[in-house]
C-alpha positions as CSV (number, residue, x, y, z in Angstrom):
1,M,-13.9,-12.9,4.2
2,R,-13.2,-9.8,4.2
3,L,-11.7,-8.2,1.5
4,S,-8.0,-6.6,1.2
5,R,-8.0,-3.9,-1.4
6,R,-4.2,-2.9,0.0
7,P,-1.4,-2.1,-2.7
8,L,1.3,-2.7,-0.6
9,A,0.7,-6.1,0.7
10,T,3.1,-8.4,2.2
11,V,4.2,-11.7,0.4
12,L,5.4,-15.0,1.3
13,V,6.7,-18.1,-1.0
14,A,5.5,-21.5,-2.4
15,L,7.3,-23.6,-4.6
16,V,5.0,-25.3,-7.0
17,T,5.9,-27.3,-10.8
18,A,4.0,-25.0,-13.4
19,G,2.9,-28.0,-14.8
20,A,1.7,-29.1,-11.8
21,L,-0.7,-26.2,-10.8
22,A,-4.0,-27.3,-13.1
23,A,-3.3,-31.0,-12.3
24,C,-5.9,-31.3,-8.5
25,D,-7.7,-29.7,-6.4
26,D,-7.1,-30.5,-3.5
27,H,-7.5,-28.9,-0.1
28,A,-4.0,-29.1,1.3
29,S,-4.0,-29.6,5.3
30,G,-0.3,-28.6,5.6
31,H,0.1,-32.4,7.6
32,D,2.9,-32.9,5.5
33,A,6.6,-32.9,6.1
34,A,7.5,-29.2,6.1
35,S,10.3,-28.6,3.6
36,T,13.6,-26.6,4.9
37,P,15.4,-24.2,2.4
38,T,18.5,-22.8,3.2
39,W,18.7,-19.1,3.7
40,H,21.3,-16.8,3.7
41,P,21.5,-13.1,5.1
42,S,23.0,-10.5,3.7
43,T,23.5,-6.6,5.0
44,L,21.9,-3.8,3.2
45,P,23.9,-0.4,3.5
46,V,21.9,2.5,5.5
47,P,22.8,5.8,7.1
48,D,23.9,5.7,10.3
49,G,21.4,5.9,13.2
50,S,18.6,4.3,10.3
51,R,17.3,1.2,9.8
52,A,16.2,-0.9,6.0
53,A,12.8,-0.7,5.2
54,V,12.5,-3.8,2.4
55,R,9.3,-3.9,-0.2
56,D,10.3,-5.1,-3.4
57,A,13.0,-6.8,-5.6
58,V,13.7,-7.4,-9.1
59,F,16.6,-9.1,-11.5
60,C,17.2,-6.8,-14.1
61,G,20.1,-6.5,-16.7
62,D,22.9,-8.4,-14.6
63,R,21.6,-7.3,-11.1
64,W,19.7,-7.4,-8.5
65,Y,17.9,-4.6,-7.2
66,V,15.9,-4.0,-3.8
67,V,13.4,-1.3,-3.3
68,G,12.0,0.2,-0.2
69,G,13.6,3.0,1.9
70,T,15.3,4.3,5.3
71,V,13.7,5.3,8.5
72,A,15.6,7.4,11.1
73,A,15.5,7.4,14.6
74,D,13.0,10.2,14.5
75,G,10.9,8.3,11.9
76,S,11.4,9.9,8.6
77,T,11.7,7.8,5.4
78,A,13.9,8.5,2.6
79,P,13.4,6.2,-0.4
80,A,16.0,4.0,-1.6
81,L,17.7,1.5,-4.1
82,W,20.3,-1.0,-3.8
83,S,21.9,-3.0,-6.1
84,S,24.0,-6.1,-6.3
85,A,25.6,-8.7,-9.2
86,D,25.2,-11.6,-6.6
87,A,22.9,-10.8,-4.0
88,R,24.8,-11.0,-1.2
89,T,27.1,-7.9,-1.4
90,W,24.9,-4.9,-1.5
91,Q,25.3,-1.0,-2.5
92,D,23.4,2.2,-2.7
93,V,22.0,3.7,-6.3
94,P,22.3,7.4,-5.8
95,I,18.8,8.9,-5.9
96,A,17.6,12.3,-7.0
97,A,14.2,13.2,-5.5
98,Q,12.9,16.6,-6.9
99,D,9.2,16.8,-5.5
100,S,8.5,17.0,-1.8
101,Y,6.7,14.1,-1.3
102,A,9.1,12.3,-3.2
103,R,12.2,13.0,-1.3
104,E,10.1,11.0,2.2
105,S,8.4,7.9,-0.4
106,V,9.3,4.8,0.3
107,L,9.3,2.7,-2.8
108,Y,7.3,-0.4,-2.8
109,T,7.1,-1.9,-6.7
110,V,10.0,-2.4,-8.9
111,G,10.0,-3.8,-12.6
112,C,12.7,-4.3,-15.1
113,R,12.8,-3.7,-18.9
114,E,15.7,-3.8,-21.1
115,G,18.2,-3.2,-18.3
116,R,16.8,-0.6,-16.3
117,V,14.8,-0.5,-13.5
118,A,11.3,1.9,-12.8
119,A,9.6,2.2,-9.6
120,V,6.7,3.5,-7.8
121,G,6.4,5.0,-4.2
122,A,4.4,6.8,-2.0
123,K,4.1,8.9,1.2
124,T,0.9,9.5,3.2
125,G,0.4,13.1,3.4
126,G,-2.0,16.2,2.7
127,A,-5.3,17.5,4.3
128,H,-6.5,13.6,4.1
129,G,-3.8,11.8,4.7
130,N,-3.9,9.9,1.4
131,P,-1.0,8.3,-0.5
132,R,1.0,10.9,-2.5
133,S,2.5,8.1,-5.5
134,S,5.1,9.2,-7.6
135,S,6.6,6.7,-10.2
136,W,10.8,7.0,-10.8
137,Y,12.9,5.7,-13.5
138,L,16.8,4.9,-13.6
139,R,18.4,7.5,-15.9
140,P,21.2,6.7,-18.1
141,D,24.0,7.7,-15.6
142,G,22.9,5.3,-13.5
143,T,20.9,8.0,-10.8
144,L,17.1,7.0,-9.7
145,V,15.2,10.1,-10.2
146,D,11.4,10.6,-9.9
147,V,8.7,12.0,-12.6
148,I,7.3,15.1,-11.9
149,A,3.4,14.5,-12.1
150,P,-0.1,16.0,-12.2
151,F,-1.1,15.6,-9.0
152,T,-4.2,13.9,-10.4
153,L,-2.6,11.1,-12.2
154,Y,-2.7,9.2,-9.1
155,A,-4.3,11.2,-6.3
156,G,-7.8,13.5,-6.8
157,A,-11.0,12.3,-6.2
158,D,-11.3,9.6,-8.2
159,A,-8.3,7.7,-6.5
160,L,-8.6,4.5,-5.2
161,S,-5.4,2.5,-5.4
162,V,-2.1,2.6,-7.3
163,S,-0.1,-1.2,-6.9
164,R,2.4,-3.1,-9.0
165,I,4.6,-1.5,-11.8
166,V,5.9,-3.9,-14.8
167,G,8.0,-3.9,-17.9
168,G,7.4,-5.0,-21.1
169,S,7.6,-5.2,-24.7
170,P,5.0,-2.5,-25.3
171,G,7.1,-0.4,-22.2
172,W,5.9,-0.1,-19.0
173,I,2.2,-0.7,-17.1
174,I,1.0,-0.2,-13.6
175,A,-2.0,-1.8,-12.7
176,G,-4.5,0.0,-10.3
177,S,-8.0,1.2,-9.4
178,R,-10.0,4.3,-9.7
179,R,-13.8,5.4,-9.0
180,T,-14.4,4.5,-12.5
181,G,-12.8,0.9,-11.9
182,A,-9.9,-1.1,-13.0
183,A,-7.4,1.3,-14.7
184,V,-4.0,1.4,-15.7
185,W,-1.0,3.6,-16.4
186,T,0.7,3.5,-19.2
187,S,4.2,5.1,-20.5
188,P,6.9,4.1,-23.5
189,D,10.0,4.6,-21.2
190,A,8.8,5.5,-17.9
191,T,9.9,9.2,-17.7
192,S,6.2,10.1,-18.2
193,F,2.6,7.9,-17.4
194,T,-0.8,8.2,-18.8
195,L,-3.9,7.0,-17.2
196,R,-6.2,4.9,-19.1
197,D,-9.4,4.8,-16.4
198,A,-13.0,4.5,-17.8
199,V,-11.9,2.3,-20.6
200,P,-14.5,-0.5,-22.2
201,Q,-13.6,-3.7,-20.7
202,L,-11.8,-2.4,-17.4
203,V,-14.7,0.1,-16.4
204,S,-16.6,-1.5,-14.2
205,P,-20.5,-2.4,-15.0
206,P,-23.6,-0.6,-13.7
207,G,-23.8,-1.5,-10.1
208,G,-20.8,-3.2,-9.6
209,E,-17.1,-2.4,-9.6
210,T,-14.0,-3.7,-10.9
211,T,-10.0,-4.0,-9.8
212,A,-6.6,-4.1,-10.9
213,L,-4.1,-5.6,-9.0
214,D,-1.1,-6.9,-10.9
215,A,0.1,-7.1,-14.5
216,V,2.4,-8.9,-16.8
217,G,4.1,-8.5,-20.0
218,D,5.0,-10.3,-22.7
219,A,5.9,-10.4,-26.6
220,A,2.1,-10.3,-27.4
221,G,1.1,-7.2,-24.9
222,W,-0.2,-6.7,-21.2
223,T,-2.1,-9.0,-19.0
224,V,-3.8,-7.5,-16.1
225,V,-5.5,-9.7,-13.1
226,G,-7.7,-8.4,-10.6
227,R,-11.6,-9.4,-9.6
228,G,-15.2,-8.3,-10.5
229,E,-18.2,-7.4,-8.0
230,T,-21.9,-7.2,-9.5
231,R,-25.4,-7.4,-7.8
232,T,-26.3,-10.8,-9.0
233,Q,-23.2,-12.2,-8.0
234,N,-22.6,-13.4,-4.4
235,A,-19.1,-12.9,-3.8
236,P,-16.0,-11.4,-5.9
237,V,-15.0,-13.3,-9.1
238,P,-11.3,-13.5,-10.6
239,L,-10.8,-11.0,-13.9
240,A,-8.3,-10.8,-16.6
241,W,-7.8,-8.4,-19.3
242,T,-5.4,-8.5,-22.1
243,S,-3.8,-5.4,-24.5
244,A,-1.7,-5.2,-27.0
245,D,-0.9,-1.5,-26.5
246,G,-2.0,-0.6,-23.2
247,V,-5.3,1.2,-24.7
248,A,-7.6,-1.0,-25.8
249,W,-8.4,-4.2,-23.6
250,Q,-10.5,-7.3,-24.0
251,R,-11.7,-9.0,-20.8
252,Q,-10.7,-13.2,-20.9
253,P,-12.8,-15.6,-18.9
254,V,-11.5,-16.7,-15.8
255,P,-13.0,-19.9,-13.8
256,A,-13.9,-18.8,-10.4
257,G,-13.5,-22.7,-9.1
258,T,-16.0,-21.7,-6.2
259,D,-19.3,-20.5,-5.6
260,G,-17.9,-18.0,-2.7
261,F,-14.8,-15.5,-2.9
262,A,-12.0,-15.7,-5.6
263,D,-9.9,-13.3,-7.0
264,L,-6.5,-13.3,-8.7
265,E,-3.8,-11.0,-6.8
266,R,-0.6,-11.9,-8.8
267,V,0.7,-12.8,-11.8
268,T,3.9,-13.9,-13.4
269,S,5.0,-15.3,-16.8
270,T,6.6,-18.9,-16.4
271,R,7.6,-21.1,-19.4
272,N,4.3,-23.0,-20.2
273,G,2.3,-20.0,-19.9
274,L,0.7,-17.3,-17.3
275,V,0.6,-18.0,-13.7
276,A,-2.0,-16.4,-11.1
277,A,-2.5,-16.4,-7.5
278,G,-5.3,-15.2,-5.5
279,I,-8.0,-16.2,-2.9
280,R,-10.4,-19.0,-3.3
281,G,-13.3,-19.6,-0.6
282,D,-11.5,-19.7,2.6
283,G,-8.0,-20.8,1.4
284,F,-5.5,-19.8,-1.6
285,A,-5.5,-21.0,-4.8
286,T,-3.5,-20.9,-8.5
287,W,-4.6,-20.4,-12.2
288,S,-2.7,-21.1,-15.0
289,R,-3.4,-19.9,-18.8
290,A,-2.1,-21.6,-21.8
291,G,-2.7,-20.0,-24.8
292,S,-6.0,-17.7,-24.1
293,T,-7.5,-20.2,-21.6
294,W,-7.2,-19.7,-18.1
295,S,-7.8,-23.2,-15.9
296,A,-8.9,-23.0,-11.9
297,G,-5.9,-24.8,-10.0
298,T,-4.8,-25.9,-6.5
299,V,-6.1,-24.9,-3.5
300,F,-3.8,-24.4,0.1
301,G,-4.3,-23.4,3.4
302,H,-6.3,-21.4,5.3
303,A,-7.6,-18.0,6.3
304,T,-7.4,-17.5,10.1
305,E,-10.8,-16.8,11.7
306,G,-10.9,-13.5,13.4
307,G,-7.5,-12.4,11.7
308,T,-8.0,-9.3,9.2
309,A,-8.0,-9.9,5.5
310,P,-6.2,-12.6,4.0
311,F,-4.4,-11.8,0.7
312,V,-1.8,-13.0,-1.7
313,S,1.0,-10.5,-2.4
314,G,3.9,-11.9,-4.7
315,I,4.4,-14.5,-7.2
316,A,7.5,-15.2,-9.1
317,A,8.9,-17.9,-11.0
318,A,12.9,-19.2,-11.4
319,G,12.9,-22.6,-13.7
320,S,10.2,-24.4,-13.3
321,G,9.6,-23.0,-9.7
322,L,7.1,-21.1,-9.0
323,Y,6.8,-18.9,-5.7
324,V,3.4,-17.0,-4.7
325,A,2.9,-15.5,-1.2
326,V,0.1,-15.3,0.9
327,S,-0.8,-13.8,4.5
328,D,-3.6,-15.6,6.0
329,G,-4.8,-12.8,8.3
330,T,-2.5,-13.3,11.7
331,R,1.1,-14.5,10.1
332,F,2.5,-15.1,7.3
333,D,3.1,-18.8,6.2
334,L,5.6,-20.4,3.3
335,W,3.9,-23.0,0.8
336,D,6.3,-25.7,-1.0
337,H,4.3,-27.5,-3.9
338,T,6.4,-30.6,-4.3
339,D,5.0,-34.1,-5.8
340,G,1.5,-32.9,-5.9
341,H,1.3,-32.1,-2.5
342,W,1.4,-28.5,-0.6
343,R,3.7,-28.0,2.2
344,K,4.9,-25.2,4.6
345,A,8.4,-24.3,4.3
346,A,10.8,-23.0,6.6
347,I,11.2,-19.3,6.7
348,P,14.3,-17.5,8.2
349,I,11.6,-15.2,10.8
350,D,8.6,-15.8,12.7
351,L,6.6,-12.7,11.2
352,Q,3.1,-12.0,11.9
353,S,0.6,-10.0,9.7
354,N,-0.2,-7.1,11.9
355,G,-0.5,-4.4,8.6
356,D,3.1,-2.8,9.5
357,S,4.9,-6.1,8.6
358,Q,5.7,-7.2,5.0
359,L,7.3,-10.1,2.9
360,T,8.2,-10.8,-0.4
361,V,10.1,-12.8,-2.9
362,A,11.9,-12.6,-6.1
363,A,13.2,-14.9,-8.5
364,Y,15.8,-15.5,-11.4
365,G,17.6,-18.7,-12.5
366,G,18.4,-20.6,-9.6
367,T,18.5,-17.9,-7.2
368,V,15.3,-16.9,-4.8
369,L,15.4,-13.4,-2.7
370,L,13.1,-13.1,0.3
371,L,12.6,-9.9,1.8
372,S,10.8,-9.2,5.2
373,D,10.5,-6.3,7.2
374,D,8.7,-6.8,10.7
375,G,8.4,-2.7,11.0
376,R,11.8,-2.7,13.3
377,S,14.3,-3.9,10.5
378,G,14.2,-5.1,7.2
379,H,16.3,-8.2,5.9
380,V,17.3,-9.8,2.6
381,W,17.6,-13.8,2.2
382,T,19.2,-15.5,-0.6
383,T,18.4,-19.6,-1.3
384,A,19.2,-21.7,-4.5
385,G,16.0,-23.1,-6.1
């Protein structure tokens, strides 16, 4: 199985109850009758002659926010943020980009803290064609603005990936990786970030490599999830780290549940604790954490032989439901876990996994947002959970 290191991954959804995540380890075949949620489409406003590129969403304060960009007929891009009180009717949020690369960025991850959103975007550029990442925050006047930062904060010779941004009680955190291993960027208010790399516990061991892929915040601080590789391991193993302040970190043991490939790629809070989703063996799996103890849960789906690297690229909790996203390397499939069985769930688009397509999910209360982009048009759907 090949390993995906892409920070901008596409997303699918699977409905599970948090209490059932560690209840069984049966490998689901997907032969059960499919679930059929009803999806309602909505339209994002874009300039004439442009299309919407959608990437991520979050409920924050009393509104939904979707981030992405607009793509003009000539292929040029610009950052975009849309908001809605009901997830049906959307408005543009004003954007004041300062940096030249930021003016062409597509925003790919968004988080929430105390009713304010912050985001991260990127635009490929420079002599080597590497992503030029930038962070963004919502000013008190309701305008989204980019943070002017040193080139080496996200880029430079040590850069590898800038993945997910989330808000929490300590402030803000971005998970990612540098050549030293897993790394994070922290901020009290999202107006500037400090890189934390080469940090004990996060740093790669001699002859090995650690990677941070996602993060979540709660009253106790931060939890970051990812994977680790060493010379003595046959395959990567799942890793998790915790910190009260984002500066000092402790590694938590996570059972792999297999002798093969295993990692944690997305994580979220549920009413019963944390739940993470990742790859296990030739399929996908969930892990749950109660207190400080991680448990390996159910396995579902299969990677497609001859496809690109499979990945889990999104997770969201709504009430007792959990939504996880996977690509099998060829296409996106929606999985639904109810009554102890995994089932494929119907989605309103047949989306191939081709490197340009995107699918992601967000949830709040009983509402679920499904975002898709096939490289030609972006869409937002809602359904009741």
